[in-house]
C-alpha positions, -999 to 999 in steps of 0.1 A, spaced: 0 0 0 14 34 -9 -14 56 4 -42 52 30 -72 35 16 -96 39 45 -111 69 62 -111 71 100 -138 50 115 -150 53 151 -148 24 175 -181 13 191 -190 26 225 -169 12 253 -140 4 229 -108 25 227 -74 22 211 -43 38 227 -7 37 220 9 19 249 45 11 261 41 -24 273 65 -45 294 74 -79 280 50 -99 302 19 -77 294 28 -77 257 33 -114 255 0 -120 273 -19 -99 248 1 -114 219 -8 -149 231 -45 -140 236 -48 -125 201 -25 -148 182 -27 -183 198 -55 -195 175 -33 -186 146 -1 -201 161 17 -167 166 49 -177 182 78 -154 174 74 -130 202 67 -158 227 102 -173 221 121 -141 215 149 -132 239 136 -108 266 162 -82 257 154 -83 220 117 -79 227 122 -51 252 143 -33 226 115 -35 200 88 -24 224 108 6 236 120 17 202 105 50 190 101 34 156 77 9 169 41 18 178 20 -7 198 -17 1 198 -39 -18 222 -76 -20 217 -96 -23 249 -132 -30 255 -145 -18 288 -108 -16 299 -99 -52 289 -72 -56 262 -88 -74 233 -68 -63 202 -33 -54 190 -20 -34 161 18 -31 160 34 -8 135 71 -12 128 88 18 112 123 4 115 126 -4 78 138 29 62 108 48 46 85 19 52 60 7 78 52 -30 84 20 -39 101 39 -64 122 10 -77 142 -27 -71 138 -56 -89 155 -84 -92 179 -91 -119 204 -114 -146 189 -143 -137 213 -143 -101 199 -143 -109 162 -174 -100 143 -181 -69 164 -171 -43 139 -136 -37 153 -114 -46 123 -123 -16 102 -117 10 129 -84 -8 138 -72 -9 102 -82 28 96 -62 37 127 -32 16 116 -33 33 81 -36 68 96 -7 62 120 15 46 92 10 74 68 14 101 95 51 95 90 69 99 57 68 64 43 67 52 7 51 18 15 29 2 42 30 -36 41 18 -67 60 27 -104 59 0 -130 63 1 -168 59 -22 -197 56 -22 -202 93 -39 -169 98 -76 -164 100 -89 -175 66 -105 -141 62 -72 -122 67 -61 -119 31 -95 -107 19 -97 -83 48 -62 -69 39 -71 -66 3 -104 -48 11 -84 -24 33 -63 -15 2 -33 -38 4 -22 -54 -29 -5 -88 -29 31 -84 -42 48 -117 -34 41 -153 -23 66 -175 -6 69 -209 10 83 -210 45 90 -242 63 96 -243 101 88 -266 130 52 -266 143 53 -246 175 29 -271 191 56 -298 189 80 -277 210 56 -267 237 51 -231 226 14 -238 222 -7 -267 235 -12 -296 212 -50 -288 208 -43 -252 197 -53 -242 162 -72 -275 152 -77 -260 118 -40 -264 111 -29 -300 107 0 -310 130 24 -333 113 47 -352 135 
């Protein structure tokens, strides 16, 4: 994406989004709550010092979506690539999906990304993500530019997630 494609959208009553500086434990708890159904793992196994460096970097913006005070969503923007912004993590806890939060979250992410001088805003997704993710990103204005095959060990086999996590993804042992 090279320009914002969405206009600002309000969150429903009782829902807010704020930029927060989170400590590792709070961040990982939210990361797990949002990403566990999709086998998000990287930040769970990342060295504490490396994660703290990312979270405290002024080129990283962590936006937390809260409903009645409880953290239910995460939008993390990474401006560390020169003149670019990666939507590093974006999601809502499974229980809050379908409540009209994705559009306002994405509009916020686009507004924040293009508030800085960038030439490109990009996101990575994969077939482990919610099956609606790619269509959602395209509807938001992202255009696919590359496909790739990545092979890595299933995180359930190494104890990063329980064996019954993400039953939609076959676990090959």
